[in-house]
C-alpha positions in Angstrom: -1.9 -66.8 7.7 -0.7 -63.5 9.1 1.9 -63.3 6.3 -0.7 -63.6 3.6 -2.3 -60.2 4.0 0.0 -57.8 5.8 -1.7 -54.6 4.6 -5.0 -55.4 6.3 -3.5 -54.9 9.7 -2.2 -51.5 8.7 -5.4 -50.2 7.2 -7.6 -51.0 10.2 -6.5 -48.7 12.9 -8.2 -48.1 16.2 -9.8 -44.8 16.8 -7.4 -44.0 19.6 -4.3 -44.4 17.4 -5.9 -42.1 14.8 -6.6 -39.4 17.3 -3.1 -39.8 18.8 -1.5 -39.4 15.4 -3.7 -36.4 14.7 -2.7 -34.8 18.0 1.0 -35.5 17.4 0.8 -33.9 14.0 -1.1 -30.9 15.5 1.5 -30.5 18.1 4.3 -30.5 15.5 2.6 -27.6 13.7 1.5 -25.7 16.7 3.0 -22.2 17.1 5.6 -21.5 19.7 5.2 -18.9 22.4 6.9 -16.1 20.4 4.6 -16.6 17.5 1.6 -16.7 19.8 2.6 -13.5 21.5 3.1 -11.8 18.1 -0.3 -13.0 16.9 -1.9 -11.7 20.1 -0.1 -8.3 19.7 -1.3 -8.1 16.1 -4.9 -8.8 17.1 -4.9 -6.3 20.0 -3.2 -3.6 17.9 -5.6 -4.2 15.0 -8.6 -4.0 17.3 -7.4 -0.7 18.8 -6.8 0.8 15.4 -10.2 -0.3 14.2 -11.8 1.3 17.2 -9.9 4.5 16.6 -10.9 4.6 13.0 -14.5 4.2 13.9 -14.3 7.0 16.5 -12.6 9.3 13.9 -15.3 8.7 11.3 -18.0 9.2 13.8 -16.4 12.5 15.1 -16.0 13.7 11.5 -19.6 13.1 10.6 -20.8 14.8 13.8 -18.6 17.8 13.2 -19.9 18.1 9.7 -23.5 18.0 11.0 -22.9 20.6 13.7 -20.6 23.0 11.8 -22.2 22.8 8.3 -24.4 25.9 8.9 -21.3 27.9 10.0 -19.4 26.6 7.0 -22.2 27.6 4.6 -22.6 31.1 6.1 -18.9 31.9 6.1 -18.0 30.2 2.8 -17.6 33.6 1.0 -14.6 34.1 3.3 -13.2 30.5 3.3 -13.2 29.9 -0.5 -10.9 32.8 -1.4 -8.7 32.2 1.7 -8.5 28.5 0.9 -7.6 29.2 -2.7 -4.9 31.6 -1.7 -3.5 29.2 0.9 -3.5 26.4 -1.7 -1.7 28.5 -4.3 0.8 29.7 -1.7 1.5 26.2 -0.4 1.8 24.9 -4.0 4.2 27.6 -5.0 6.3 27.1 -1.8 6.6 23.4 -2.3 7.3 23.8 -6.0 10.2 26.2 -5.2 11.5 23.8 -2.6 11.4 21.0 -5.1 13.1 23.1 -7.8 15.8 24.1 -5.3 16.5 20.5 -4.4 16.8 19.6 -8.1 19.0 22.6 -8.7 21.4 21.6 -5.9 21.5 18.0 -7.2 22.3 19.1 -10.8 24.9 21.6 -9.6 26.5 18.9 -7.4 26.5 16.4 -10.4 28.1 19.1 -12.7 30.7 19.9 -10.1 31.6 16.2 -9.7 31.7 15.7 -13.4 33.9 18.8 -14.0 36.3 17.5 -11.2 36.5 14.1 -13.0 34.9 12.1 -10.2 32.6 10.2 -12.7 29.1 10.7 -11.2 26.3 8.3 -12.3 25.5 8.9 -15.9 28.8 10.6 -16.9 29.5 7.7 -19.3 26.4 8.6 -21.2 27.3 12.3 -21.4 30.8 11.4 -22.7 29.3 9.1 -25.3 26.8 11.8 -26.4 29.7 14.3 -26.6 31.8 12.0 -28.8 28.8 11.4 -31.0 28.1 15.1 -31.4 31.8 15.7 -32.2 31.9 12.9 -34.8 28.7 14.2 -36.4 30.0 17.8 -36.5 33.3 16.5 -38.1 31.4 14.6 -40.7 29.2 17.6 -41.5 32.3 19.9 -41.7 34.0 17.5 -44.1 30.9 17.1 -46.2 30.5 20.9 -46.3 34.1 21.3 -47.6 33.5 18.8 -50.4 30.1 20.3 -51.3 31.4 23.8 -50.9 34.3 23.1 -53.3 31.7 21.7 -55.8 29.7 24.9 -55.5 32.8 27.1 -56.0 33.6 25.3 -59.2 30.1 25.8 -60.4 30.1 29.5 -59.6 33.4 29.9 -61.6 31.8 28.1 -64.5 28.8 30.3 -64.4 30.8 33.5 -64.0 34.3 33.0 -65.4 35.5 36.5 -64.2 34.4 35.9 -60.6 
């Protein structure tokens, strides 16, 4: 009779075997000590940064409360000075950026003129050949059309 219904023995498990299987599966997926140390480090670092963020926000709000009368009284001095410093900083950073771009362009042109094939040189060569071909076609067309106009001018003024 045990052979008649073999699945019934498998479906009825005792509670201790179910919990043992659960604990075995839990132990297989448990983090190792390195992962646990990394998680702990992440949590501690996150907590410290969150605390520092809160302290920074609180200090900023308190500073604005205490120094707002001074800021309001001295604003006729700070606004022009701030505008001047902003324009000065913007101009300086712009000139630095333009200088870096100029150095990069000059370096590219030097490498291109030396035949070192910098990035994009194939596009420049292709554009140069297209411009040359177009100029050649325009020149040939002008010769043909110019000859046509010369014959028309001679027809209009035979003595010319």
